[in-house]
C-alpha positions as CSV (number, residue, x, y, z in Angstrom):
1,M,169.2,63.9,49.8
2,A,169.8,61.6,46.8
3,F,167.7,58.4,45.5
4,K,170.8,56.2,46.2
5,E,170.5,57.1,50.0
6,I,166.7,56.0,50.3
7,I,166.2,52.4,51.4
8,G,164.7,50.2,48.7
9,Q,161.9,51.6,46.4
10,G,163.7,51.0,43.2
11,A,160.5,50.9,41.2
12,V,159.5,54.2,42.6
13,K,162.7,55.9,41.8
14,S,162.7,54.6,38.3
15,Q,158.9,55.8,37.8
16,L,159.8,59.3,39.0
17,T,162.8,59.7,36.8
18,E,160.9,58.2,33.8
19,L,158.2,60.8,34.5
20,V,160.7,63.5,33.9
21,Q,162.4,61.9,31.0
22,Q,159.4,61.4,29.1
23,N,157.9,64.6,30.1
24,R,154.8,63.0,31.6
25,L,155.1,64.8,34.9
26,S,152.1,66.5,36.4
27,H,152.3,69.8,38.1
28,A,150.9,68.2,41.3
29,L,152.0,64.9,42.7
30,L,150.7,63.0,45.7
31,F,153.4,60.7,47.2
32,L,151.1,58.3,49.2
33,G,152.9,55.7,51.3
34,P,152.3,54.3,54.7
35,E,154.4,55.3,57.7
36,G,158.0,54.2,57.4
37,S,158.0,53.7,53.8
38,G,160.2,56.7,53.0
39,A,157.7,58.8,51.2
40,L,159.2,62.1,52.6
41,A,162.7,61.0,51.9
42,L,161.7,60.3,48.4
43,A,160.1,63.8,47.9
44,L,163.3,65.4,49.3
45,A,165.3,63.3,46.7
46,F,163.1,64.1,44.0
47,A,163.2,67.7,44.7
48,Q,167.0,67.6,44.6
49,Y,166.8,65.9,41.3
50,M,164.5,68.6,39.9
51,V,167.1,71.4,40.8
52,C,170.2,69.4,40.1
53,E,172.4,71.5,37.7
54,K,173.9,68.4,36.0
55,V,170.3,66.7,35.5
56,H,168.9,69.7,33.9
57,G,171.7,71.5,32.5
58,A,173.4,74.6,34.4
59,G,172.4,78.2,33.6
60,S,169.6,77.5,31.2
61,K,166.2,78.5,31.7
62,P,163.4,77.4,29.4
63,A,161.4,79.7,27.1
64,A,158.2,77.7,27.8
65,P,157.1,75.2,30.5
66,G,158.6,72.3,28.6
67,L,158.3,69.9,31.6
68,F,154.6,70.4,31.8
69,G,153.7,70.7,28.2
70,E,155.5,70.9,24.9
71,P,159.2,71.1,24.9
72,A,160.8,74.6,24.3
73,P,162.4,75.1,21.1
74,G,166.0,74.1,21.2
75,K,165.5,72.5,24.7
76,Q,167.7,69.4,25.0
77,E,166.2,66.1,26.1
78,L,167.4,64.8,29.5
79,P,170.2,62.4,29.3
80,E,169.2,58.9,30.1
81,K,172.4,58.4,32.2
82,W,171.2,60.8,34.9
83,E,169.1,58.6,37.0
84,D,170.0,60.6,40.2
85,A,171.1,64.0,41.2
86,C,174.8,64.5,41.0
87,G,175.1,65.5,44.7
88,L,178.0,67.7,43.9
89,C,176.8,70.9,42.2
90,P,175.8,74.1,44.3
91,A,172.0,73.3,43.9
92,C,172.5,69.8,45.2
93,T,174.5,71.1,48.2
94,K,171.6,73.6,49.0
95,A,169.0,71.1,48.5
96,R,170.6,68.4,50.9
97,Q,170.9,71.2,53.4
98,M,167.3,72.3,52.8
99,V,168.4,76.0,52.0
100,H,167.7,75.8,48.4
101,P,165.6,79.2,47.6
102,D,163.3,77.5,45.2
103,I,162.4,74.4,47.4
104,H,159.8,75.4,50.0
105,F,158.3,73.4,52.7
106,S,154.9,73.1,54.4
107,Y,154.1,70.9,57.4
108,P,151.9,70.7,60.5
109,V,152.9,73.3,63.1
110,I,151.6,74.7,66.3
111,P,151.3,78.4,67.7
112,K,154.4,79.4,69.6
113,K,152.1,81.4,71.9
114,T,148.2,82.2,72.3
115,G,147.0,84.2,69.5
116,D,149.7,83.4,67.0
117,K,149.2,82.4,63.3
118,P,152.1,80.2,62.8
119,L,153.7,79.4,59.6
120,S,156.1,76.6,58.6
121,T,158.9,79.1,58.2
122,D,158.6,80.0,61.8
123,F,159.9,76.2,62.5
124,I,162.3,76.0,59.5
125,A,165.4,75.5,61.6
126,E,163.7,72.8,63.6
127,W,162.4,71.2,60.5
128,R,165.9,70.8,58.9
129,E,167.3,69.4,62.2
130,F,164.3,67.0,62.3
131,V,164.6,65.8,58.8
132,S,168.3,65.5,58.9
133,K,168.3,63.3,62.0
134,H,164.9,61.5,61.3
135,P,164.1,61.5,57.6
136,Y,161.7,58.5,58.3
137,G,160.1,60.0,61.4
138,N,156.4,60.4,61.7
139,V,154.1,63.3,62.6
140,Y,154.0,62.5,66.2
141,D,157.8,62.6,66.3
142,W,157.8,66.0,64.7
143,L,155.3,67.5,66.9
144,Q,157.1,66.3,70.0
145,F,160.3,67.6,68.6
146,I,158.8,71.1,68.4
147,G,157.4,70.9,71.9
148,A,153.6,70.2,70.9
149,E,153.0,68.1,73.8
150,N,149.2,67.6,73.7
151,K,148.6,70.5,71.2
152,Q,147.3,69.6,67.8
153,G,149.3,70.4,64.7
154,N,147.8,72.2,61.7
155,I,148.3,73.6,58.2
156,T,146.4,76.8,58.6
157,A,144.7,79.4,56.2
158,H,147.4,81.7,57.0
159,E,150.0,79.2,55.8
160,C,148.1,78.7,52.5
161,N,148.1,82.4,51.9
162,D,152.0,82.4,52.6
163,I,152.2,79.4,50.1
164,I,150.4,81.3,47.3
165,H,152.7,84.5,47.8
166,K,155.8,82.4,47.7
167,L,155.0,80.4,44.5
168,S,153.9,83.6,42.8
169,L,157.4,85.0,42.7
170,K,160.0,84.0,40.1
171,S,162.4,81.2,40.8
172,F,165.7,82.4,42.1
173,E,168.2,79.9,40.8
174,S,166.5,76.8,39.3
175,E,164.2,76.2,36.4
176,Y,161.7,75.0,38.8
177,K,160.0,76.1,42.0
178,L,158.8,73.4,44.2
179,L,156.6,73.1,47.3
180,I,156.9,69.9,49.5
181,M,153.8,69.7,51.7
182,W,154.2,66.9,54.4
183,M,150.9,65.5,55.8
184,P,148.3,67.3,53.9
185,E,145.8,65.5,56.1
186,Y,146.3,68.3,58.4
187,L,145.0,70.7,56.0
188,G,141.5,71.7,56.7
189,N,138.8,73.3,54.5
190,E,140.9,76.4,54.2
191,G,143.2,74.2,51.9
192,N,140.6,75.0,49.2
193,K,142.4,78.4,49.0
194,L,145.1,76.4,47.1
195,L,142.8,75.1,44.5
196,K,143.4,77.7,41.8
197,L,147.2,77.6,42.4
198,I,147.3,73.8,42.1
199,E,145.1,73.7,39.1
200,E,146.8,76.6,37.2
201,P,150.2,77.2,38.7
202,P,152.8,79.5,37.3
203,P,155.2,78.0,34.7
204,N,157.6,75.3,36.2
205,T,155.9,75.1,39.7
206,L,155.7,71.7,41.0
207,F,153.6,70.5,44.1
208,I,154.7,67.5,45.9
209,L,152.2,66.4,48.6
210,V,153.5,63.5,51.0
211,A,150.7,61.7,52.7
212,E,149.9,58.5,54.6
213,N,146.0,58.5,54.6
214,E,144.3,59.4,51.3
215,S,141.0,59.5,52.9
216,L,142.0,62.4,55.1
217,I,143.0,64.7,52.2
218,L,140.5,67.2,50.9
219,Q,138.9,65.6,47.9
220,T,139.2,69.0,46.0
221,I,142.9,68.6,46.2
222,L,143.2,65.0,45.7
223,S,141.3,65.0,42.4
224,R,144.0,67.5,41.1
225,T,147.1,65.5,41.8
226,Q,148.8,62.7,40.0
227,L,149.3,59.7,42.4
228,V,152.7,58.1,43.0
229,K,151.9,55.1,45.2
230,I,154.7,54.2,47.6
231,P,154.5,50.7,48.9
232,A,155.7,49.5,52.4
233,L,159.5,48.4,52.3
234,E,160.6,44.9,51.8
235,T,161.8,43.0,54.6
236,P,165.3,42.3,53.1
237,D,165.6,46.1,52.5
238,I,165.0,47.1,56.0
239,S,167.3,44.1,57.2
240,G,170.2,45.3,54.9
241,A,169.8,49.1,56.1
242,L,170.0,48.1,59.7
243,I,173.0,46.0,59.2
244,Q,174.7,48.7,57.2
245,R,173.7,51.8,59.2
246,N,173.4,50.4,62.6
247,G,175.9,47.7,62.6
248,I,173.8,44.9,64.1
249,S,174.2,41.3,63.3
250,P,172.2,39.8,60.3
251,E,170.0,37.6,62.7
252,Q,169.1,40.5,64.8
253,A,168.3,42.7,61.9
254,G,166.3,39.9,60.2
255,Q,164.1,39.5,63.4
256,V,163.6,43.2,63.7
257,A,162.9,43.8,60.0
258,S,160.4,41.1,60.0
259,I,158.5,42.4,63.0
260,S,158.6,46.0,61.6
261,E,156.2,44.8,58.6
262,G,157.7,47.3,56.1
263,N,157.9,50.2,58.5
264,Y,161.6,51.5,58.8
265,H,160.5,54.0,61.4
266,E,159.1,51.0,63.5
267,A,162.2,49.1,62.9
268,L,164.3,51.8,64.4
269,Q,162.0,51.8,67.4
270,L,162.3,48.2,67.8
271,L,166.0,48.4,67.5
272,Q,166.0,50.4,70.8
273,H,164.7,47.3,72.6
274,A,166.4,44.8,70.4
275,D,168.3,43.2,73.4
276,E,165.1,42.6,75.2
277,D,164.2,38.8,75.6
278,W,160.8,39.2,74.2
279,F,160.8,35.4,73.4
280,G,161.5,34.4,77.0
281,L,159.0,36.8,78.3
282,L,156.3,35.5,76.0
283,R,157.1,31.8,76.9
284,E,157.0,32.7,80.5
285,W,153.5,34.3,80.0
286,L,152.0,31.5,78.1
287,N,153.3,28.9,80.5
288,A,151.8,30.9,83.3
289,I,148.5,31.0,81.5
290,L,148.4,27.4,80.5
291,K,150.4,25.6,83.2
292,T,151.6,27.2,86.3
293,G,148.4,29.1,87.3
294,P,147.3,32.2,89.1
295,S,150.5,32.9,91.2
296,A,152.7,32.8,88.3
297,Q,150.2,34.9,86.2
298,V,150.3,37.7,89.2
299,K,154.0,37.6,89.4
300,W,154.4,37.9,85.5
301,I,152.0,40.7,85.6
302,E,153.7,42.7,88.2
303,E,157.1,42.4,86.2
304,V,155.4,43.7,83.0
305,S,153.6,46.5,84.6
306,K,156.8,47.9,85.7
307,M,158.0,48.2,82.1
308,G,157.5,51.4,80.2
309,R,154.5,51.9,77.8
310,E,156.9,51.7,74.8
311,R,158.4,48.6,76.1
312,Q,155.0,47.1,76.7
313,K,153.8,47.9,73.2
314,Q,157.0,46.4,71.6
315,F,156.2,43.1,73.6
316,L,152.8,42.9,72.4
317,R,153.7,43.7,68.8
318,Y,156.4,40.8,69.1
319,F,153.6,38.5,70.3
320,N,151.5,39.6,67.3
321,H,154.3,38.9,65.0
322,I,154.5,35.3,66.4
323,L,150.8,34.8,65.9
324,E,151.0,36.0,62.4
325,Q,153.8,33.8,61.6
326,A,152.0,30.8,63.3
327,I,149.1,31.6,60.8
328,R,151.5,31.7,57.8
329,L,152.9,28.4,58.8
330,S,149.5,26.8,58.9
331,V,148.4,28.3,55.5
332,L,151.7,28.2,53.5
333,D,152.5,24.6,54.6
334,G,156.2,24.3,54.3
335,L,157.2,27.6,52.6
336,P,159.9,29.5,54.5
337,V,158.8,32.1,57.1
338,P,161.3,34.6,58.5
339,M,162.0,33.4,62.1
340,T,164.7,31.9,64.3
341,E,164.7,28.2,64.7
342,K,163.7,28.4,68.4
343,E,160.8,30.8,67.3
344,K,159.8,28.2,64.6
345,E,159.6,25.5,67.0
346,F,157.7,27.5,69.6
347,T,155.3,28.5,66.8
348,L,154.7,25.0,65.8
349,R,153.8,24.2,69.3
350,L,151.5,27.1,69.3
351,N,149.7,25.6,66.3
352,R,149.0,22.6,68.1
353,L,147.4,24.3,70.9
354,T,145.4,26.9,68.8
355,G,143.7,27.2,65.5
356,I,143.7,30.0,63.0
357,A,140.4,31.5,64.5
358,E,142.0,31.4,68.1
359,Q,145.0,33.1,66.9
360,Q,143.1,35.7,64.9
361,E,141.1,36.4,68.1
362,I,144.1,36.8,70.2
363,I,145.5,39.1,67.7
364,R,142.5,41.2,68.0
365,E,142.7,41.2,71.7
366,I,146.4,42.3,71.6
367,D,145.5,45.1,69.2
368,R,142.9,46.4,71.6
369,A,145.2,46.1,74.4
370,T,147.9,48.2,72.5
371,Y,145.3,50.9,71.7
372,F,144.5,51.2,75.6
373,I,148.3,51.3,76.4
374,E,148.7,54.2,74.1
375,R,145.9,56.0,76.2
376,N,147.4,55.4,79.4
377,A,145.5,52.5,80.6
378,N,146.3,51.0,84.1
379,A,149.0,48.2,83.1
380,K,148.1,45.8,85.8
381,M,144.3,45.8,85.1
382,L,145.0,45.6,81.3
383,F,147.5,42.7,81.4
384,H,145.4,40.9,84.0
385,A,142.3,41.2,81.6
386,L,144.4,40.1,78.7
387,T,145.6,37.1,80.6
388,I,142.0,35.8,81.4
389,K,140.9,36.4,77.9
390,I,143.8,34.5,76.2
391,Y,143.2,31.7,78.7
392,H,139.5,31.4,77.7
393,I,140.2,31.7,74.1
394,I,142.4,28.6,74.1
395,A,140.8,26.7,77.1
396,H,139.0,24.4,74.9
397,K,142.4,23.1,73.5
398,T,144.7,20.6,75.1
399,V,146.9,22.6,77.6
400,A,150.5,21.9,77.4
401,T,154.0,23.4,78.4
402,M,154.9,26.1,75.9
403,L,158.6,25.2,76.4
């Protein structure tokens, strides 16, 4: 994977290439970014950049670890023009296919049968297929992809021993050996086995940890890494990617991108339900709550309870998005907010019915409802309770038709 294939993140790409060009690269990097930001994709692209023959010069191995210390005598500086891997040399081809012998991977896995001590290499074929199809996938997607069902994925002590063994060997083709560890949050206390290797690695060995939650990583490992912070994606970047890669209209892409809140994985999930009339469903619900009464509410709840959990979650996420835009309209006072004209008109009516405090309380209730949907709560009971709560939150306001 090349940097040019990654959505947005121009500043991070520049930061990474500058670290290499200026010999300021640590031997252990932590790519820290929220779900859907492209942290794993960036790690893969950076690994390809590090082994690219055009970037580093084919066939020459340094006499000393120039990248992590003083430059070796006679070592040429990296040319400024190489801001990305060439994508054409044999090393790039192997890196793209995830078969380069000097790029190793570690990720959460499950035992294939009781008593197994699973290794990442046991699932390497599945890993290559998963990453090629879902480079912005999350750990839940991965574990379901390998048939984990309700099993907990882990990076085990046995895996740590395997990493130590692999990285103790000399590189086969490249100047550098690299380990990409995805989701080090799944590395328990046995991860302390890696401390000495991370702190004093063999020459030209690079660790890349790719994580979402800093607080779940072992502090002993965290303190030995150089942080590369990866922000959530910009809405225009997601919108542009959806138009280019999925062939949808700019209006539809803009709506999906704004709801996804910087998470491209979430945008792809939303796209599966992009044809749903969430706006009409929301308008019908609020009319039933505020105007037409219990019989309309029961009818609406019956219809929504027949939807699958994912569709229910997407609908609630859309309602949250509308409420957040309503708050922005109140606070920003005239500044542009990403939404369609009918959504904007609807949101202005919502602002006349509720204040910011009420809108924030509804958001909290929706978040709770989403949490319980993920845990298989009874849909009829949940939406009935949510309907009553929303009514009571805004009952002291003037009740009017929502459109």
